[in-house]
C-alpha positions as CSV (number, residue, x, y, z in Angstrom):
1,M,-13.7,-29.1,-5.0
2,P,-11.2,-31.2,-7.0
3,L,-11.9,-29.1,-10.1
4,L,-9.8,-26.3,-8.6
5,N,-6.7,-28.4,-8.8
6,T,-7.0,-28.7,-12.5
7,L,-7.2,-24.9,-13.2
8,S,-4.7,-23.1,-15.3
9,S,-3.4,-19.7,-14.2
10,K,-5.5,-18.0,-16.9
11,E,-8.6,-19.8,-15.7
12,A,-8.0,-19.0,-12.1
13,M,-7.5,-15.3,-12.9
14,N,-10.6,-15.2,-15.0
15,L,-12.7,-16.7,-12.1
16,E,-11.4,-13.9,-9.8
17,H,-12.2,-11.3,-12.4
18,N,-15.7,-12.6,-13.1
19,Y,-16.8,-13.4,-9.6
20,G,-14.7,-11.2,-7.2
21,A,-14.9,-7.5,-6.5
22,H,-12.2,-5.6,-8.3
23,N,-10.6,-4.0,-5.2
24,Y,-7.1,-5.3,-6.0
25,H,-4.8,-5.3,-9.1
26,P,-2.7,-8.4,-8.6
27,L,0.5,-9.2,-10.5
28,P,-0.5,-11.8,-13.0
29,V,0.7,-15.0,-11.3
30,V,-1.4,-17.6,-9.6
31,L,0.2,-19.3,-6.6
32,N,-0.8,-22.6,-5.1
33,R,2.1,-23.6,-2.8
34,G,4.7,-22.0,-0.5
35,E,7.6,-23.1,1.6
36,G,10.1,-20.9,3.3
37,V,11.2,-18.1,1.0
38,Y,9.7,-19.8,-2.1
39,V,6.3,-20.0,-3.8
40,W,5.1,-22.0,-6.8
41,D,2.5,-21.2,-9.4
42,I,-0.2,-23.6,-10.7
43,E,2.1,-24.6,-13.6
44,G,4.9,-25.5,-11.1
45,K,7.2,-22.5,-11.7
46,K,9.2,-21.6,-8.6
47,Y,9.7,-18.0,-7.4
48,Y,11.4,-16.1,-4.6
49,D,8.7,-14.3,-2.6
50,F,9.9,-10.7,-2.1
51,L,6.7,-9.3,-0.7
52,S,5.9,-11.8,2.2
53,A,2.2,-10.8,2.1
54,Y,3.2,-7.3,3.1
55,S,5.4,-8.7,5.9
56,S,2.8,-11.2,7.2
57,V,5.1,-14.1,6.3
58,N,8.2,-12.9,8.2
59,Q,8.7,-16.5,9.4
60,G,8.5,-18.0,5.9
61,H,5.7,-19.8,4.2
62,C,4.1,-22.7,6.0
63,H,6.5,-22.8,8.9
64,T,6.0,-26.2,10.4
65,A,6.0,-25.0,14.1
66,I,3.3,-22.4,13.4
67,V,1.2,-24.6,11.1
68,G,1.6,-27.4,13.7
69,A,0.3,-25.1,16.5
70,M,-2.7,-24.1,14.4
71,K,-3.5,-27.7,13.5
72,R,-3.3,-29.0,17.1
73,Q,-5.5,-26.2,18.4
74,A,-8.0,-26.4,15.5
75,E,-8.5,-30.1,16.4
76,T,-9.2,-29.3,20.0
77,L,-11.1,-26.0,20.3
78,T,-11.5,-23.2,17.7
79,L,-13.8,-20.6,19.1
80,T,-15.7,-19.8,22.4
81,S,-16.2,-16.0,21.9
82,R,-15.3,-13.9,24.9
83,A,-18.5,-14.9,26.6
84,F,-16.4,-17.6,28.2
85,Y,-12.8,-18.1,29.2
86,N,-10.7,-20.5,27.2
87,D,-7.4,-22.1,28.2
88,Q,-5.3,-20.5,25.5
89,L,-6.0,-16.8,25.8
90,G,-4.6,-16.2,29.2
91,P,-1.2,-17.9,28.5
92,Y,-1.0,-16.0,25.2
93,E,-1.8,-12.6,26.9
94,Q,1.0,-13.3,29.5
95,Y,3.4,-14.3,26.8
96,I,2.9,-11.4,24.4
97,T,2.9,-8.7,27.1
98,Q,6.1,-10.0,28.6
99,Y,7.6,-10.4,25.1
100,F,7.1,-6.7,24.3
101,G,7.2,-5.3,27.8
102,F,3.6,-4.1,28.4
103,D,1.0,-4.7,31.1
104,K,-1.9,-5.6,29.0
105,V,-3.0,-6.6,25.5
106,L,-6.3,-6.3,23.7
107,P,-6.5,-9.1,21.1
108,M,-8.0,-8.5,17.7
109,N,-7.9,-10.1,14.2
110,T,-6.7,-7.7,11.5
111,G,-4.4,-4.7,11.3
112,A,-7.2,-2.3,10.5
113,E,-9.2,-3.6,13.5
114,A,-6.2,-3.1,15.7
115,V,-5.7,0.5,14.5
116,E,-9.4,1.2,15.1
117,T,-9.1,-0.3,18.6
118,A,-6.0,1.9,19.3
119,I,-8.0,5.0,18.2
120,K,-10.8,4.1,20.6
121,I,-8.4,3.5,23.5
122,T,-6.7,6.8,22.9
123,R,-9.9,8.7,22.8
124,R,-11.3,7.1,25.9
125,W,-8.0,7.7,27.8
126,A,-8.3,11.4,26.7
127,Y,-11.8,11.7,28.2
128,K,-11.4,9.6,31.3
129,I,-7.8,10.4,32.3
130,K,-6.6,13.5,30.6
131,G,-9.9,15.3,31.0
132,I,-10.6,16.5,27.5
133,P,-14.3,17.5,27.1
134,E,-16.4,14.7,25.5
135,N,-16.3,14.6,21.7
136,K,-13.5,17.1,21.5
137,A,-10.4,14.9,21.5
138,K,-8.2,15.0,18.4
139,I,-5.5,12.6,17.2
140,I,-2.5,13.8,15.2
141,V,-1.7,11.7,12.1
142,C,0.9,12.0,9.3
143,E,0.5,12.8,5.6
144,N,0.9,9.8,3.3
145,N,0.0,7.5,6.1
146,F,-1.4,4.0,5.6
147,H,-3.2,2.5,8.6
148,G,-5.9,0.5,6.7
149,R,-9.1,1.1,4.7
150,T,-11.9,1.4,7.2
151,T,-14.1,4.4,7.0
152,T,-12.5,6.1,10.0
153,I,-9.0,5.4,8.8
154,I,-9.5,6.6,5.2
155,S,-10.9,9.8,6.7
156,F,-7.3,10.9,7.4
157,S,-5.8,9.4,4.3
158,N,-4.1,11.2,1.4
159,D,-4.8,8.4,-1.1
160,P,-7.6,9.5,-3.4
161,T,-8.2,6.0,-4.6
162,A,-8.8,4.7,-1.1
163,K,-10.8,7.8,-0.1
164,K,-12.9,9.2,-3.0
165,H,-16.7,8.6,-2.9
166,F,-16.6,7.0,0.5
167,G,-17.6,10.1,2.6
168,P,-18.9,11.6,4.8
169,Y,-15.7,11.2,6.7
170,T,-14.9,11.0,10.4
171,D,-13.7,14.1,12.2
172,G,-11.2,14.4,15.0
173,F,-7.8,14.1,13.2
174,I,-5.1,16.7,12.5
175,K,-2.7,15.9,9.7
176,I,0.9,17.0,9.7
177,P,3.9,16.2,7.4
178,Y,5.7,13.0,8.2
179,D,9.2,13.3,9.7
180,D,8.6,16.9,10.8
181,T,8.9,17.4,14.6
182,N,8.5,21.1,14.2
183,A,5.0,20.6,12.8
184,L,4.2,18.2,15.6
185,Q,5.5,20.7,18.2
186,K,3.4,23.5,16.7
187,V,0.2,21.5,16.9
188,L,0.9,20.3,20.4
189,E,1.6,23.9,21.6
190,T,-1.5,25.4,19.9
191,H,-4.1,22.7,20.8
192,N,-5.1,21.6,24.3
193,D,-7.4,18.8,23.0
194,I,-4.8,16.4,21.6
195,A,-5.3,12.8,22.7
196,G,-2.5,11.0,20.8
197,F,-0.1,11.0,17.9
198,L,-0.6,8.0,15.6
199,V,2.5,7.2,13.5
200,E,4.2,4.5,11.4
201,P,7.9,4.2,12.4
202,I,8.6,3.7,8.7
203,Q,5.9,4.5,6.1
204,G,5.7,1.3,4.2
205,E,2.9,1.9,1.7
206,A,4.3,5.3,1.0
207,G,7.3,3.7,-0.4
208,V,9.4,2.6,2.6
209,Y,10.0,6.1,3.7
210,V,12.5,6.0,6.6
211,P,12.4,9.1,8.8
212,S,15.4,11.0,10.1
213,E,17.4,9.3,12.9
214,D,16.0,11.2,15.9
215,Y,12.4,11.7,14.6
216,L,10.7,9.1,16.7
217,K,12.7,9.8,19.8
218,T,12.0,13.6,19.5
219,A,8.3,12.9,18.7
220,K,7.9,10.7,21.8
221,A,9.6,13.3,24.0
222,L,7.2,16.0,22.7
223,C,4.2,13.7,23.4
224,E,5.4,13.1,26.9
225,E,5.9,16.9,27.5
226,H,2.3,17.6,26.4
227,N,0.6,14.5,28.0
228,V,-0.3,13.0,24.7
229,L,-0.2,9.3,23.9
230,F,2.4,8.1,21.4
231,V,0.7,5.4,19.3
232,A,3.0,3.3,17.1
233,D,1.4,1.4,14.2
234,E,3.9,-1.5,13.8
235,V,1.5,-3.7,11.8
236,Q,4.0,-3.9,8.9
237,T,7.3,-2.8,10.5
238,G,7.0,-4.8,13.8
239,I,8.2,-8.3,14.7
240,A,11.7,-8.2,13.4
241,R,11.1,-6.9,9.8
242,T,13.4,-3.9,10.2
243,G,16.2,-5.6,12.0
244,R,14.7,-4.7,15.4
245,L,11.9,-6.4,17.2
246,L,10.1,-3.1,16.9
247,A,11.1,-0.4,14.4
248,S,10.1,2.3,16.9
249,C,12.8,1.0,19.3
250,G,15.5,2.6,17.1
251,N,18.9,1.3,18.1
252,C,18.0,-0.3,21.4
253,S,19.6,-3.6,22.4
254,C,16.6,-5.9,21.8
255,A,17.8,-7.2,18.5
256,N,17.3,-10.8,19.6
257,K,15.7,-10.5,23.0
258,D,12.4,-9.4,24.4
259,C,11.6,-5.7,25.0
260,S,12.3,-5.8,28.7
261,D,15.4,-3.6,28.0
262,T,14.7,0.1,27.9
263,P,14.3,1.0,24.2
264,D,15.1,4.4,22.7
265,V,11.3,4.9,22.1
266,K,8.6,2.9,23.9
267,P,5.1,3.6,22.5
268,D,2.3,4.3,24.9
269,V,0.1,2.2,22.6
270,L,1.6,-0.4,20.3
271,I,-0.3,-1.9,17.3
272,L,0.7,-5.3,15.9
273,G,-0.6,-7.5,13.2
274,K,0.6,-9.3,10.0
275,A,3.6,-11.3,11.2
276,L,2.0,-11.9,14.6
277,S,0.0,-14.4,12.5
278,G,3.0,-16.2,11.0
279,G,1.1,-15.8,7.8
280,V,-1.4,-18.6,8.6
281,Y,-4.3,-17.1,10.6
282,P,-5.5,-13.5,11.2
283,V,-4.1,-12.2,14.5
284,S,-3.6,-8.6,15.6
285,A,-3.1,-6.9,19.0
286,V,-3.0,-3.6,20.8
287,L,-0.7,-3.4,23.8
288,A,-0.4,-0.7,26.5
289,N,0.3,-0.3,30.2
290,D,-2.4,-0.3,32.9
291,A,-2.6,3.5,33.0
292,V,-3.9,3.5,29.5
293,M,-5.5,0.1,28.9
294,N,-7.6,0.1,32.1
295,V,-9.9,2.7,30.5
296,I,-11.4,-0.3,28.5
297,T,-14.3,-1.9,30.5
298,P,-16.8,-4.7,29.8
299,G,-18.9,-3.8,26.8
300,S,-16.8,-0.9,25.6
301,H,-15.0,-2.9,22.9
302,G,-15.0,-6.4,21.6
303,S,-14.7,-9.0,18.8
304,T,-16.3,-12.4,18.4
305,F,-13.1,-13.9,17.0
306,G,-10.6,-11.6,18.9
307,G,-8.5,-13.7,21.3
308,N,-9.8,-17.1,20.0
309,P,-7.9,-20.2,20.9
310,V,-6.4,-20.8,17.5
311,A,-5.2,-17.2,17.2
312,A,-3.6,-17.5,20.6
313,A,-1.7,-20.7,19.8
314,V,-0.6,-19.4,16.4
315,A,0.7,-16.1,17.8
316,I,2.8,-17.7,20.5
317,A,4.3,-20.0,18.0
318,A,5.0,-17.2,15.6
319,L,6.8,-15.1,18.2
320,E,8.8,-18.1,19.4
321,V,10.0,-18.7,15.8
322,I,11.2,-15.1,15.7
323,K,13.2,-15.5,18.9
324,D,14.4,-19.1,18.4
325,E,15.6,-18.6,14.9
326,Q,17.2,-15.2,15.5
327,L,15.3,-13.6,12.7
328,T,15.7,-10.1,14.0
329,E,19.5,-10.4,13.7
330,N,19.2,-12.1,10.3
331,A,17.0,-9.2,9.0
332,E,19.5,-6.7,10.2
333,Q,22.5,-8.4,8.6
334,L,20.8,-9.3,5.3
335,G,19.3,-5.8,5.0
336,Q,22.7,-4.2,5.2
337,L,24.0,-6.6,2.6
338,F,21.0,-6.0,0.3
339,R,21.3,-2.2,0.4
340,A,25.1,-2.3,-0.1
341,Q,24.8,-4.5,-3.2
342,L,22.0,-2.4,-4.7
343,N,23.7,0.9,-3.9
344,E,26.8,-0.4,-5.6
345,Y,24.8,-1.1,-8.7
346,I,22.9,2.2,-8.9
347,K,26.1,4.2,-8.9
348,D,26.0,3.8,-12.7
349,S,22.3,3.2,-13.1
350,T,19.9,5.3,-15.2
351,I,16.8,3.4,-14.2
352,V,17.1,3.4,-10.3
353,K,17.8,6.6,-8.4
354,L,17.6,5.5,-4.8
355,V,17.6,2.5,-2.5
356,R,16.2,2.9,1.0
357,G,15.0,0.9,4.0
358,K,15.9,-0.8,7.2
359,G,16.4,-4.5,7.9
360,L,14.6,-6.5,5.2
361,L,12.0,-3.8,4.5
362,N,13.5,-2.0,1.5
363,A,12.5,-0.2,-1.7
364,I,14.0,1.1,-4.9
365,V,12.8,4.3,-6.5
366,I,12.5,4.0,-10.2
367,N,13.7,7.0,-12.3
368,D,10.3,7.7,-13.8
369,S,7.1,9.5,-12.8
370,E,4.5,8.0,-10.5
371,E,2.1,7.8,-13.4
372,S,4.4,5.7,-15.5
373,D,4.1,1.9,-15.9
374,T,7.9,1.4,-15.7
375,A,7.9,-0.1,-12.2
376,W,5.0,-2.4,-13.1
377,N,6.8,-3.6,-16.2
378,I,10.0,-4.2,-14.1
379,C,7.9,-6.3,-11.7
380,L,6.5,-8.3,-14.6
381,K,10.1,-9.0,-15.8
382,L,11.2,-9.9,-12.2
383,R,8.3,-12.4,-12.2
384,D,9.6,-13.9,-15.5
385,N,13.1,-14.1,-13.9
386,G,11.7,-15.9,-10.8
387,L,11.2,-13.2,-8.2
388,L,7.9,-11.7,-7.1
389,A,7.6,-8.0,-6.0
390,K,5.0,-5.3,-6.5
391,P,5.1,-1.5,-7.1
392,T,3.8,1.0,-4.5
393,H,3.1,4.6,-5.4
394,G,3.7,4.0,-9.1
395,N,7.5,4.4,-9.3
396,I,8.6,2.6,-6.2
397,I,9.2,-1.2,-5.8
398,R,9.0,-2.6,-2.3
399,F,11.3,-5.6,-1.5
400,A,10.4,-7.5,1.7
401,P,11.4,-11.2,1.6
402,P,10.7,-13.7,4.4
403,L,13.2,-13.2,7.3
404,V,14.3,-16.9,7.1
405,M,16.2,-16.1,3.9
406,T,19.9,-17.1,3.8
407,E,22.8,-15.0,2.6
408,D,23.2,-17.2,-0.5
409,Q,19.5,-16.9,-1.3
410,L,19.7,-13.1,-0.9
411,L,22.7,-12.8,-3.2
412,D,20.8,-14.9,-5.8
413,C,17.9,-12.5,-5.5
414,V,20.2,-9.5,-5.9
415,A,21.5,-11.0,-9.1
416,I,18.0,-11.5,-10.4
417,I,17.1,-7.9,-9.5
418,I,20.2,-6.5,-11.2
419,K,19.8,-8.6,-14.2
420,T,16.2,-7.4,-14.6
421,L,17.1,-3.7,-14.0
422,K,19.8,-3.9,-16.7
423,A,17.2,-4.8,-19.3
424,F,15.5,-1.4,-18.6
425,E,18.7,0.8,-18.5
426,V,18.7,3.5,-21.2
């Protein structure tokens, strides 16, 4: 439709408002091109992307290797369903399982689908292997979690906007405070029907909440002690975002290698999405070893598009870019620089009270209430100054640029952020 190319930003936003469901509240900017760390709006203004589609675009916008893999496969074979074999899925399954050090992968499309898949795997393992009576298995989750917005997932959400008026909700979950191993231990010791512990290594949507240093390691040890699966949702934090290939690995030595080394924490079930797609095509995955994954049998789970040839080709290319361009190391180095620069600024700031994060997943906490519009107004001003970011939880602004960013670009962005914040200082 050539008409779309002649739209103004106002016209494009009006079309979405008039014909689309109002399930998002976007920042008022209409983008129509992206390259690397940059995006451009319809009128041609250039911005730094500091959200990366919630970490889906770790490899940068329109990476030629990833787009090229998608185009080549799309011109050959796009979809067979799993009713037949195809020549791309097997090589992809071998590649990703060796890349992350697991026996098997179950391919899906979106992050929420992958979380639902992991829940099903965990429950079936509990019944078939652990011996929990049918329909009695429970999964421990954390307060302020974000694992998606399907009916099952919102059943254990704290977010009233995501949850209210969507019941009745799904049973089978026990909620505990995040970053609290005493609470986890208490539940494990007082319940004999626990199948798994589902956790985000860093709570991204909750405002980039980084747990204490030994939290994941201690939690994994407790799960092992009580024969409970440790299920890591790395949809947002995985694939180099936090300066490690997986955030759950802690300080293991896989900064620019595969996960064949022994990490500090290795999940029993690993959930991936977002950056597995390179930002060009929906791809997600659940990985586990045979002792867990073999509970899945023909007919017990599936997806028409899961494991399709295009997704397989895209995911291999996306993971190759991470390794070949050393994006894990880059995220670690630039993340340290970013936090150092911002921490230096906020020593005398009245508008920002905290900077936190790991790698290039960071956030600033605005010195105002969650109900205020200060963070939103700061993001509007950041947009005016050429940088795109978005608030989360009202008074927190998340900063997550593509991992292909250079040091000079990062320092330019820091200057934009500081310039913008100064306009809001009291």
